[in-house]
KELUMMAR-326977 format. One record per residue: x negated, y negated, z negated of N, C-alpha, C in turn; residue number from 1. Coordinates in steps of 0.05 Angstrom, whole numbers, plus 5000, padded with zeros to 4 digits. Each point is the difference from the previous one (the first is absolute). Layout:
X:Y:Z:X:Y:Z:X:Y:Z:NUM
...
// end
This chain:
4983:5024:5000:5017:4976:5000:4982:4975:5000:1
5005:4982:5019:4984:4976:5002:5004:4982:4976:2
4979:4986:4992:5002:4982:4978:5018:4977:5007:3
5020:4995:4983:5020:4980:5006:4992:4974:4988:4
5002:4979:5016:4995:4973:4990:5025:4988:4988:5
4997:4989:4976:5022:4988:4986:4999:4970:5000:6
4982:4989:5016:4998:4971:5004:4980:4987:4982:7
4993:4975:5007:4980:4985:4986:5009:4993:4971:8
5026:4994:4997:5009:4993:4973:4996:5023:4981:9
5008:5024:5008:4995:5023:4983:4970:5004:4996:10
4984:4995:5020:4971:5003:4997:4989:4983:4978:11
5010:4975:4997:4991:4983:4979:5009:5011:4973:12
5025:5009:4999:5011:5011:4975:4984:5025:4991:13
4994:5017:5019:4984:5024:4994:4972:4993:4991:14
4988:4981:5014:4973:4991:4992:5000:4989:4971:15
5021:4984:4994:5002:4989:4973:5003:5023:4979:16
5016:5019:5007:5004:5023:4982:4974:5015:4997:17
4986:5005:5021:4975:5015:4999:4979:4986:4982:18
4998:4974:5003:4980:4985:4983:5008:5003:4971:19
5025:4997:4994:5009:5002:4972:4997:5028:4990:20
5006:5020:5016:4997:5028:4992:4972:5008:4994:21
4981:4991:5017:4972:5007:4995:4989:4984:4976:22
5010:4976:4996:4992:4985:4977:5009:5014:4974:23
5025:5010:5001:5011:5014:4977:4985:5027:4996:24
4992:5012:5022:4984:5024:4998:4973:4995:4986:25
4987:4979:5008:4975:4992:4987:5004:4994:4970:26
5022:4987:4994:5006:4993:4972:5016:5020:4984:27
5002:5025:5011:5016:5020:4986:4989:5005:4972:28
5018:4997:4980:4991:5005:4972:4983:4979:4989:29
4999:4976:5013:4982:4979:4990:5007:4990:4973:30
5025:4995:4994:5008:4989:4975:4994:5019:4976:31
5007:5025:5001:4991:5018:4978:4970:5002:4998:32
4986:4999:5023:4971:5002:4999:4988:4975:4986:33
5010:4977:5006:4991:4976:4987:5007:5000:4970:34
5024:5010:4993:5008:5002:4972:4980:5017:4984:35
4991:5022:5013:4981:5018:4986:4972:4989:5000:36
4990:4992:5023:4971:4992:5002:4995:4973:4988:37
5018:4981:5003:4995:4972:4992:5012:4995:4972:38
5024:5010:4995:5014:4993:4975:4999:5022:4979:39
4988:5023:5008:4998:5023:4981:5028:5007:4989:40
5020:5001:5018:5027:5005:4992:5004:5029:4990:41
5019:5003:4982:5006:5027:4989:5017:5015:5020:42
5002:5027:4997:5017:5015:5017:5029:4991:5000:43
5010:4991:4976:5027:4990:4999:5004:4975:5017:44
4980:4982:4999:5001:4976:5016:4999:5006:5030:45
4983:5019:5008:4999:5007:5028:5026:5012:5009:46
5012:5017:4984:5026:5012:5006:5022:4978:5003:47
4999:4981:4982:5019:4978:5001:4997:4984:5026:48
4975:4996:5008:4995:4985:5024:5011:5015:5024:49
4998:5026:5000:5010:5017:5022:5030:5002:5001:50
5013:4999:4976:5029:5005:4999:5016:4975:4994:51
4993:4985:4980:5016:4977:4991:5000:4978:5021:52
4977:4995:5012:4998:4979:5020:5020:5004:5023:53
4998:5023:5014:5019:5005:5022:5029:5001:4991:54
5005:5010:4976:5028:5002:4990:5012:4972:4996:55
4984:4982:4987:5010:4973:4997:5002:4985:5027:56
4981:5006:5018:5002:4989:5026:5025:5008:5015:57
5008:5025:4996:5025:5010:5013:5024:4985:4989:58
5000:4995:4974:5022:4985:4988:5002:4971:5011:59
4976:4988:5003:5000:4973:5011:5009:5000:5029:60
4995:5022:5014:5007:5002:5029:5030:5005:5004:61
5015:5007:4978:5028:5005:5003:5016:4978:5014:62
4997:4975:4991:5014:4978:5013:4988:4991:5027:63
4977:5011:5007:4987:4991:5025:5014:5012:5024:64
5013:5024:4997:5013:5012:5023:5022:4981:5011:65
5019:4991:4984:5020:4981:5010:4987:4974:5009:66
4979:4991:4987:4987:4975:5008:4987:5003:5027:67
4987:5023:5006:4987:5004:5025:5021:5004:5023:68
5022:5012:4993:5019:5010:5021:5007:4979:5020:69
5007:4976:4991:5010:4979:5018:4981:4978:5004:70
4975:5007:5000:4978:4981:5008:4984:5012:5023:71
4988:4983:5016:4983:5010:5021:4977:5016:4987:72
4995:5023:5012:4983:5019:4987:4970:4994:5003:73
4993:4988:5023:4971:4994:5004:4989:4981:4979:74
5014:4978:4994:4989:4982:4978:4999:5014:4973:75
5019:5018:4995:4999:5015:4974:4975:5018:5000:76
4995:5014:5022:4976:5017:5001:4974:4984:4996:77
4999:4977:5013:4976:4983:4997:4997:4991:4971:78
5023:4992:4988:4999:4990:4972:4991:5022:4981:79
5010:5025:5004:4993:5022:4982:4970:5007:5003:80
4990:4999:5025:4971:5004:5004:4983:4979:4986:81
5009:4975:5001:4985:4978:4987:5002:5002:4970:82
5023:5009:4990:5003:5004:4971:4980:5022:4991:83
4998:5021:5015:4982:5022:4992:4971:4991:5002:84
4994:4984:5021:4972:4990:5002:4993:4982:4976:85
5018:4982:4993:4995:4982:4978:4997:5015:4973:86
5018:5020:4996:4999:5015:4975:4974:5016:4997:87
4992:5013:5022:4976:5016:4998:4975:4983:4998:88
5000:4976:5012:4976:4983:4998:4995:4989:4972:89
5021:5000:4984:4996:4991:4972:4981:5019:4985:90
4998:5025:5009:4983:5019:4985:4970:4993:5004:91
4990:4998:5025:4971:4993:5002:4994:4973:4989:92
5019:4981:5001:4995:4973:4989:4997:5002:4970:93
5019:5014:4987:4998:5003:4971:4975:5016:4992:94
4993:5020:5016:4976:5016:4994:4975:4983:5001:95
4999:4983:5021:4976:4983:5002:4998:4980:4977:96
5023:4991:4990:5000:4981:4977:4998:5014:4973:97
5000:5026:5000:4999:5015:4975:5026:4999:4984:98
5023:4996:5014:5025:4997:4986:5020:5022:5008:99
4991:5021:5013:5018:5022:5008:5010:5015:4976:100
5026:5005:4999:5012:5016:4978:5020:5020:5009:101
5008:5018:4982:5018:5021:5008:5028:4990:5007:102
5009:4980:4986:5027:4988:5006:5001:4990:5028:103
4978:4987:5009:4999:4990:5028:5002:5023:5019:104
4987:5022:4996:5002:5023:5018:5029:5010:5000:105
5013:5001:4977:5027:5009:4999:5019:4981:5015:106
4996:4974:4998:5017:4981:5015:4995:5003:5030:107
4975:5003:5008:4994:5004:5028:5014:5025:5011:108
4999:5022:4984:5013:5024:5008:5030:4997:5004:109
5013:4984:4982:5029:4994:5003:5005:4985:5025:110
4985:4979:5005:5004:4983:5024:4996:5016:5025:111
4979:5017:5001:4995:5016:5024:5023:5019:5005:112
5011:5013:4979:5022:5019:5003:5025:4986:5011:113
5007:4977:4989:5024:4985:5009:4997:4991:5028:114
4976:4989:5006:4996:4989:5027:4999:5022:5021:115
4990:5024:4992:5000:5023:5019:5028:5008:5008:116
5018:5001:4980:5027:5008:5005:5014:4980:5018:117
4996:4974:4994:5013:4979:5017:4988:5000:5028:118
4974:5004:5002:4988:5001:5027:5010:5024:5016:119
5002:5023:4987:5010:5024:5014:5029:4996:5009:120
5017:4988:4984:5027:4995:5008:5002:4981:5024:121
4985:4979:4999:5000:4981:5022:4987:5012:5025:122
4978:5016:4995:4986:5012:5023:5017:5020:5015:123
5015:5016:4986:5018:5019:5013:5021:4987:5017:124
5012:4979:4988:5020:4985:5015:4988:4986:5025:125
4976:4989:4996:4987:4987:5023:4992:5019:5022:126
4992:5024:4992:4993:5020:5020:5025:5007:5017:127
5023:5002:4987:5025:5006:5014:5007:4978:5019:128
4993:4975:4993:5005:4978:5018:4980:5000:5023:129
4976:5009:4995:4978:4997:5019:5000:5021:5022:130
5007:5025:4994:4998:5021:5020:5028:5012:5005:131
5003:5013:5022:5025:5013:5007:5005:5024:4982:132
5026:5008:4998:5007:5022:4983:4986:5025:5008:133
4998:5006:5026:4987:5025:5009:4970:4999:4997:134
4988:4977:4991:4972:4999:4995:4993:5001:4971:135
5020:5003:4982:4994:4998:4972:4983:5024:4990:136
5004:5023:5011:4984:5023:4992:4971:4995:5008:137
4995:4991:5025:4973:4994:5009:4987:4979:4982:138
5014:4979:4994:4989:4978:4984:4993:5010:4972:139
5018:5014:4988:4995:5011:4973:4978:5021:5000:140
4997:5015:5021:4979:5020:5002:4973:4986:5001:141
4998:4977:5013:4975:4985:5001:4993:4989:4972:142
5019:4990:4986:4995:4991:4973:4991:5024:4982:143
5013:5023:5004:4993:5023:4984:4972:5010:5005:144
4991:5000:5025:4973:5008:5007:4980:4981:4988:145
5006:4974:5000:4983:4980:4988:4997:5005:4970:146
5023:5006:4987:5000:5005:4971:4981:5023:4993:147
5002:5022:5014:4984:5023:4993:4970:4996:5007:148
4994:4986:5021:4972:4995:5007:4988:4981:4979:149
5016:4981:4990:4989:4982:4979:4995:5015:4974:150
5018:5019:4994:4996:5016:4976:4975:5018:5002:151
4995:5010:5024:4977:5018:5004:4974:4984:4999:152
5000:4976:5010:4975:4985:5003:4995:4980:4977:153
5022:4987:4991:4997:4978:4981:4988:5007:4973:154
5012:5019:4985:4990:5006:4973:4970:5008:4999:155
4990:5017:5018:4972:5006:4999:4982:4976:5005:156
5008:4983:5019:4984:4975:5005:5002:4981:4976:157
5025:4999:4989:5003:4982:4976:4983:5009:4977:158
4999:5026:4995:4983:5011:4979:4971:4993:5004:159
4991:5003:5025:4972:4993:5006:4995:4971:4996:160
5019:4983:5008:4997:4971:4997:4998:4992:4971:161
5017:5012:4983:4999:4994:4972:4973:5007:4988:162
4989:5024:5008:4974:5008:4990:4978:4982:5008:163
5002:4988:5024:4978:4983:5010:5003:4971:4992:164
5025:4989:5000:5005:4972:4998:5015:4991:4975:165
5009:5019:4984:5013:4992:4975:5030:5006:5001:166
5013:4997:4976:5028:5010:4997:5022:4984:5014:167
4995:4975:5006:5021:4983:5011:4999:4997:5030:168
4980:5012:5013:4996:4995:5029:5024:5011:5016:169
5011:5023:4992:5023:5011:5015:5025:4984:4995:170
5002:4987:4977:5023:4982:4995:4999:4976:5019:171
4976:4989:5005:4997:4978:5019:5008:5009:5028:172
4990:5024:5007:5007:5011:5027:5030:5004:5003:173
5012:5011:4980:5029:5005:5001:5015:4973:5002:174
4992:4980:4984:5013:4974:5001:4997:4987:5027:175
4976:5001:5012:4996:4988:5026:5017:5015:5022:176
5005:5026:4996:5016:5014:5019:5028:4990:5001:177
5011:4991:4977:5027:4989:4999:5000:4973:5014:178
4979:4984:4997:4998:4975:5014:4999:5004:5030:179
4984:5019:5009:4998:5006:5029:5027:5011:5010:180
5013:5016:4984:5027:5010:5008:5019:4977:5004:181
5000:4980:4982:5017:4977:5003:4994:4985:5025:182
4975:4997:5007:4992:4987:5025:5009:5015:5024:183
4998:5027:4999:5010:5016:5022:5030:4998:5005:184
5015:5000:4978:5029:4997:5002:5007:4972:5011:185
4985:4980:4991:5004:4973:5010:4996:4998:5030:186
4982:5016:5011:4994:5000:5028:5022:5011:5018:187
5019:5014:4988:5022:5011:5015:5017:4978:5012:188
5004:5000:5026:5016:4979:5013:5029:5009:5003:189
5017:4981:5006:5028:5006:5004:5016:4991:4976:190
5024:4990:5006:5017:4990:4979:5016:5022:4987:191
4999:5002:4974:5017:5019:4986:5026:4987:4993:192
5022:5013:5008:5026:4989:4994:5006:5001:4970:193
5015:4980:4991:5009:5000:4972:5019:5023:4996:194
4996:5017:4980:5018:5023:4996:5029:4992:4997:195
5018:5016:5011:5029:4995:4998:5013:5021:4982:196
5020:4992:4986:5016:5019:4984:5021:5012:5017:197
5001:5027:5000:5021:5014:5015:5024:5007:4982:198
4997:4998:4974:5023:5005:4982:5013:4974:4993:199
5024:5001:4990:5016:4977:4993:4992:4988:4973:200
4987:5016:4984:4994:4992:4973:4973:4987:4999:201
4998:4977:4988:4975:4986:4998:4983:5014:4979:202
4975:5007:5008:4982:5014:4982:4986:4980:4982:203
5004:5004:4974:4987:4983:4981:4973:5010:4992:204
4984:4982:4988:4973:5009:4992:5002:5021:4978:205
5022:5001:4985:5003:5019:4980:5011:5027:5009:206
5004:5003:5026:5010:5026:5011:4977:5020:5001:207
4993:5010:4978:4976:5017:4998:5004:5028:5009:208
5025:5009:5001:5005:5028:5005:5009:5006:5029:209
4999:4979:5017:5010:5004:5027:4984:5022:5015:210
4974:5001:4996:4984:5020:5014:5007:5028:4991:211
5004:5004:4974:5007:5027:4990:5028:5007:5009:212
5019:4981:5001:5027:5006:5008:5000:5010:5029:213
4984:4987:5017:4999:5009:5028:4987:5027:5003:214
4978:5005:4986:4986:5026:5001:5019:5022:4991:215
5014:4996:4979:5017:5021:4990:5026:5004:5015:216
5008:4979:5016:5024:5003:5016:4996:5013:5027:217
4975:5000:5009:4994:5012:5026:4992:5029:4996:218
5015:5019:5011:4994:5029:4994:4971:5008:5007:219
4991:4992:5024:4973:5008:5008:4978:4987:4983:220
5003:4973:4996:4980:4986:4984:5000:5009:4971:221
5024:5006:4989:5002:5009:4972:4984:5026:4997:222
5004:5019:5018:4986:5025:4998:4969:4997:5002:223
4992:4984:5020:4971:4995:5004:4988:4985:4977:224
5015:4981:4989:4991:4984:4977:4995:5017:4976:225
5019:5017:4993:4997:5017:4976:4978:5021:5005:226
4998:5010:5024:4979:5019:5006:4973:4987:4998:227
4997:4976:5010:4974:4986:4999:4992:4994:4971:228
5019:4992:4983:4993:4994:4973:4989:5025:4986:229
5012:5023:5005:4991:5024:4987:4973:5009:5011:230
4997:5000:5027:4975:5010:5012:4976:4982:4993:231
5004:4974:5005:4978:4982:4995:4992:4999:4970:232
5021:5001:4983:4994:4999:4971:4985:5025:4991:233
5007:5023:5010:4986:5025:4991:4972:5002:5012:234
4997:4992:5025:4973:5000:5012:4981:4981:4985:235
5009:4976:4995:4983:4981:4986:4996:5008:4971:236
5019:5013:4988:4997:5008:4972:4978:5021:4997:237
4994:5015:5021:4979:5021:4998:4972:4988:5003:238
4997:4976:5011:4974:4989:5005:4983:4998:4975:239
5009:4986:4978:4984:4999:4976:4996:5028:4987:240
5020:5017:5002:4997:5027:4989:4979:5016:5015:241
4999:4996:5026:4979:5014:5016:4973:4989:4993:242
4998:4974:4995:4974:4989:4992:4990:5013:4974:243
5018:5003:4981:4992:5012:4974:4992:5030:5005:244
5015:5013:5017:4995:5029:5005:4973:5003:5014:245
4995:4985:5021:4975:5003:5015:4976:4990:4986:246
5001:4976:4989:4977:4988:4987:4995:5010:4972:247
5021:5008:4986:4998:5009:4973:4997:5030:4998:248
5022:5014:5004:5001:5029:4995:4983:5016:5019:249
4999:4992:5026:4986:5016:5020:4972:4989:5005:250
4993:4977:4990:4973:4990:5002:4991:4991:5027:251
5018:4991:5018:4992:4990:5026:4984:4974:4996:252
4977:4997:5015:4986:4974:4999:5016:4979:5013:253
4996:4974:4993:5016:4978:5011:5000:4999:5031:254
4977:5007:5012:4998:4997:5030:5019:5021:5013:255
5002:5024:4988:5019:5020:5011:5029:4991:4996:256
5005:4988:4977:5027:4990:4995:5007:4978:5021:257
4982:4982:5005:5005:4979:5020:5003:5012:5028:258
4984:5020:5006:5002:5013:5026:5027:5014:5003:259
5010:5012:4979:5025:5015:5001:5023:4982:5007:260
4998:4974:4995:5022:4982:5006:4995:4983:5025:261
4974:4995:5006:4994:4984:5023:5002:5015:5026:262
4989:5025:5001:5000:5015:5025:5028:5006:5011:263
5020:5007:4983:5026:5006:5011:5014:4976:5013:264
4991:4976:4994:5013:4976:5011:4998:4999:5030:265
4981:5015:5012:4999:5003:5029:5026:5011:5010:266
5013:5017:4984:5026:5011:5008:5021:4978:5004:267
4997:4978:4985:5018:4977:5004:5000:4989:5028:268
4976:4999:5012:4998:4990:5027:5014:5020:5019:269
4996:5026:4995:5012:5020:5018:5031:4999:4998:270
5011:5000:4976:5029:5000:4997:5013:4975:5011:271
4988:4977:4995:5012:4975:5009:4999:4998:5031:272
4980:5010:5012:4998:4999:5029:5020:5020:5013:273
5006:5021:4986:5019:5020:5011:5029:4991:4997:274
5005:4982:4981:5028:4994:4993:5017:4991:5025:275
4991:4981:5016:5017:4992:5022:5005:5022:5020:276
4980:5017:5005:5003:5022:5019:5019:5021:4989:277
4998:5006:4975:5017:5021:4988:5029:4990:4999:278
5005:4975:4994:5027:4989:5000:5011:5000:5029:279
4984:4993:5019:5009:5000:5028:5008:5028:5009:280
4987:5020:4990:5006:5027:5009:5022:5013:4984:281
5000:4997:4974:5019:5015:4983:5023:4983:4988:282
4997:4974:5001:5021:4983:4989:4995:4992:4971:283
5010:4977:4993:4994:4988:4974:5010:5017:4977:284
5025:5009:5001:5012:5015:4978:4986:5026:4995:285
4993:5014:5021:4986:5026:4997:4973:4997:4988:286
4986:4979:5007:4973:4995:4989:5003:4994:4970:287
5020:4983:4993:5004:4994:4971:5006:5025:4984:288
5016:5018:5011:5007:5025:4986:4976:5019:4998:289
4987:5005:5023:4979:5020:5000:4975:4991:4986:290
4990:4976:5007:4976:4990:4988:5005:4992:4971:291
5024:4990:4994:5007:4994:4973:4999:5025:4982:292
5007:5022:5011:4998:5026:4986:4970:5008:4997:293
4985:4997:5021:4972:5008:5000:4984:4985:4979:294
5007:4974:4995:4986:4984:4980:5001:5014:4973:295
5021:5015:4995:5005:5010:4973:4986:5027:4994:296
4991:5013:5020:4991:5028:4995:4971:5002:4992:297
4984:4979:5002:4971:5003:4996:4991:4994:4972:298
5015:4983:4985:4990:4990:4974:4994:5022:4980:299
5015:5022:5001:4996:5022:4981:4972:5012:5003:300
4988:4997:5023:4973:5011:5005:4979:4987:4982:301
5004:4975:4991:4980:4988:4982:4998:5013:4973:302
5021:5014:4992:4999:5015:4974:4982:5024:5002:303
4992:5008:5024:4984:5024:5004:4970:4995:5002:304
4992:4974:4997:4972:4993:5004:4982:5013:4980:305
4977:5010:5010:4980:5013:4983:4974:4985:5003:306
4980:5006:4983:4974:4986:5001:4985:5007:5026:307
4981:4983:5007:4982:5007:5022:5010:4990:5027:308
4985:5010:5020:5006:4991:5028:5028:5009:5009:309
5009:5024:4991:5026:5009:5008:5022:4981:4988:310
4996:4991:4976:5019:4981:4988:5000:4974:5015:311
4977:4990:5007:4998:4975:5015:5014:5003:5027:312
4996:5022:5013:5013:5005:5026:5030:5002:4997:313
5009:5011:4978:5029:5002:4994:5013:4972:4998:314
4987:4983:4984:5010:4973:4996:5001:4985:5027:315
4979:5002:5015:4999:4986:5026:5022:5010:5019:316
5003:5026:5001:5020:5012:5018:5028:4992:4992:317
5006:5000:4973:5027:4993:4991:5005:4970:5005:318
4981:4983:4992:5003:4972:5005:5003:4993:5029:319
4985:5014:5017:5002:4995:5029:5028:5007:5010:320
5011:5022:4991:5027:5008:5009:5020:4980:4990:321
4998:4991:4976:5018:4980:4989:4999:4974:5016:322
4975:4991:5005:4996:4974:5013:5010:5001:5029:323
4994:5022:5015:5010:5002:5027:5030:4999:5000:324
5013:5014:4982:5029:5000:4999:5011:4972:4993:325
4988:4987:4980:5009:4974:4992:4996:4979:5022:326
4977:5001:5013:4995:4979:5020:5017:5004:5025:327
5009:5024:5005:5019:5005:5022:5028:4992:4992:328
5007:5005:4975:5027:4995:4990:5005:4970:4995:329
4980:4986:4988:5004:4973:4991:5009:4980:5022:330
4987:5000:5024:5009:4981:5021:5028:5006:5010:331
5008:5025:5000:5027:5007:5009:5020:4991:4979:332
4994:5004:4974:5017:4990:4979:5002:4970:5001:333
4978:4986:5003:5000:4970:5001:5017:4990:5023:334
4997:5013:5024:5016:4992:5023:5030:5005:4995:335
5007:5023:4989:5028:5007:4995:5012:4979:4980:336
4984:4993:4980:5010:4981:4979:5006:4973:5013:337
4983:4991:5017:5004:4974:5013:5023:5002:5020:338
5002:5021:5015:5021:5003:5020:5028:5000:4987:339
5002:5012:4976:5025:5004:4987:5006:4979:4979:340
4985:4979:4999:5005:4978:4981:5006:4975:5016:341
5023:4987:4996:5006:4975:5014:4980:4979:4994:342
4997:4981:5018:4979:4980:4998:5003:4984:4974:343
5024:4995:4991:5004:4983:4976:4998:5016:4974:344
4991:5025:5002:4997:5016:4975:4972:5013:4999:345
4983:4995:5020:4974:5014:5001:4983:4993:4976:346
4997:4974:4993:4982:4992:4979:5009:5012:4973:347
5026:4998:4995:5010:5011:4974:4997:5030:4999:348
5005:5013:5022:4997:5029:5001:4972:5009:4996:349
4981:4987:5014:4972:5008:4997:4989:4993:4972:350
5009:4978:4988:4992:4993:4973:5010:5021:4980:351
5025:5008:5003:5012:5021:4983:4984:5026:5002:352
4994:5007:5025:4984:5025:5005:4973:4999:4986:353
4986:4978:5004:4973:4997:4988:5001:5000:4970:354
5019:4986:4988:5002:4999:4971:5006:5028:4989:355
5019:5014:5013:5008:5026:4990:4976:5020:5003:356
4985:4998:5022:4978:5018:5004:4979:4996:4978:357
4994:4975:4994:4980:4994:4979:5010:5011:4973:358
5026:4997:4994:5011:5009:4975:4998:5031:4998:359
5007:5013:5023:5000:5030:5000:4972:5010:4995:360
4980:4987:5013:4972:5009:4997:4991:4996:4971:361
5007:4977:4988:4992:4995:4972:5013:5020:4981:362
5026:5006:5004:5014:5018:4982:4990:5028:5002:363
4997:5010:5025:4991:5027:5004:4971:5004:4992:364
4983:4979:5004:4973:5001:4991:4998:5002:4969:365
5017:4984:4987:5000:5001:4970:5009:5028:4991:366
5021:5011:5012:5010:5026:4992:4979:5021:5006:367
4986:4998:5023:4979:5019:5006:4978:4999:4980:368
4993:4976:4991:4979:4998:4980:5008:5012:4974:369
5025:4996:4992:5009:5012:4975:5000:5031:5002:370
5009:5010:5023:5000:5029:5003:4972:5011:5000:371
4982:4986:5013:4972:5009:5000:4988:5000:4972:372
5008:4980:4984:4990:4998:4973:5010:5023:4983:373
5025:5008:5005:5012:5021:4985:4991:5028:5009:374
4994:5003:5025:4992:5026:5012:4971:4998:5011:375
4998:4993:5026:4974:4997:5013:5005:4985:5026:376
4980:4987:5011:5003:4987:5027:5009:5020:5021:377
4989:5024:5000:5007:5019:5020:5030:5008:4999:378
5010:5003:4975:5028:5006:4997:5018:4977:5009:379
4992:4976:4994:5016:4976:5008:5000:4998:5031:380
4977:5006:5013:4999:4999:5029:5018:5022:5012:381
5000:5024:4988:5017:5022:5009:5029:4992:4998:382
5008:4988:4978:5028:4992:4996:5008:4979:5021:383
4982:4981:5006:5006:4980:5021:5003:5014:5027:384
4982:5020:5005:5001:5014:5025:5026:5016:5004:385
5011:5011:4978:5025:5014:5001:5023:4981:5003:386
5000:4978:4986:5022:4981:5001:5002:4988:5028:387
4978:4995:5013:5001:4987:5027:5011:5019:5021:388
5000:5026:4994:5012:5019:5019:5030:4997:5002:389
5012:4986:4980:5029:4995:5002:5007:4975:5016:390
4980:4984:5006:5005:4975:5014:5013:5002:5027:391
4994:5021:5016:5014:5002:5026:5031:5002:4998:392
5010:5008:4977:5029:5001:4996:5012:4972:5001:393
4984:4979:4996:5010:4972:5001:4999:4988:5028:394
4987:5014:5019:4998:4989:5027:5027:5000:5013:395
5006:4981:5018:5026:4999:5013:5003:5025:5019:396
5023:5012:4999:5006:5024:5016:5008:4993:5028:397
5009:4976:5004:5008:4991:5027:4993:4971:5004:398
4997:4990:5024:4994:4972:5004:5020:4981:4987:399
4990:4978:4989:5018:4981:4986:5017:4985:5020:400
5020:4985:4991:5017:4985:5018:4984:4978:5014:401
5011:4991:5022:4987:4978:5014:5001:4976:4982:402
4979:4983:5000:4998:4977:4982:5025:4982:5002:403
5008:4995:5024:5023:4981:5004:5026:5012:4988:404
5003:5026:5004:5024:5013:4990:5002:4998:4969:405
4977:5004:4987:5000:4999:4971:5005:4972:4990:406
4989:4980:5013:5004:4972:4993:5030:4993:5003:407
5012:5009:5022:5029:4995:5004:5016:5013:4978:408
4993:5025:4992:5015:5014:4979:4997:4985:4974:409
4975:4990:4994:4996:4986:4975:5014:4973:4999:410
5001:4987:5023:5013:4974:5002:5030:5004:4995:411
5012:5022:5011:5028:5005:4995:5005:5007:4972:412
4982:5016:4988:5003:5006:4971:4998:4976:4983:413
4981:4981:5007:4997:4976:4985:5025:4983:5000:414
5012:4998:5024:5024:4984:5003:5023:5012:4983:415
5000:5026:4997:5021:5014:4984:4992:5001:4971:416
4977:4989:4993:4991:5000:4972:4989:5026:4990:417
4992:5018:5019:4991:5027:4993:4970:5002:4999:418
4985:4980:5009:4970:5002:5001:4988:4974:4992:419
// end
């Protein structure tokens, strides 16, 4: 299949996304690293930085969905990039002045989490405006491939940079990537129309639940939403457990641990490149059903890891299978979500999805940690692997209704006072 051009405007958006993704890859784990190396933070403080900051950021982002919905999305994206640039640059400035503290890192973590959710909501809506509906899978596949390549390349380079140049160098690189992203989005030409309301009810800034109402009212999106919360939450919950198992109980050296997670990211490039071809051949619904099921079957393999080369090969093989499945599935899911969400509900729906996903990961990670404490990391991983096998039951059994049909049904129900 020939490489499809999505136009110069999308090219600028993709370039901006790539710069930001690689900057975030370089700065992966930078805030906890600085907390430990510079501030000598306790394990409780590092845990709070990883959990409390994003949780508070999600709460702050709640009213941003309605706020973003009826504003032009490009200025919102630029503003969120500039907010993240400014927040991150306070860290090297405070470090240079000898005034860096843990509270500042916590505040930066909150700001980054809230701005990320708002940017994602605006970015999804803007992508729907920028490309044709039948190009959404291709566009999202390109974003997906960029994400996985940045994960494969960024953290190792960031770790080397910290070793050579000091603890805040990757923070500076990440901050500058947001500035460059804002410049790239600014370079996109063409006038963006002011969003129009298709419903009769004026959306207020306090309408915080509009995204969840739409997700739960749409049969296809509801099934995919619940499935994604369970799958993503369980997969992410095993990551810290696997670190304890590999580095602690099984005695893997750090370089093998890093290799076990970096090498499989190549599968992300493979899956994302296959996504448009697979959808063209088998159809969107079939891909969501089949690949959505395949995502769930591999995780249990991590509970079987043993010491030595065979154990390392097992982790790489399982992670590779998971990442190939995820990178093929994610662009199709993202395209379906945009196709089946009306223009005046995209920002609220994406915000609700992001907030719920973060909450599910936090809750399941906490429960996994408690289970591992009571039993063992291997047992907790095995339980997660068994639970995720139930997730295909949540996938939609048939294609959802056409977006316009559902909106008409909801509008009629609203007029009758039923929705």
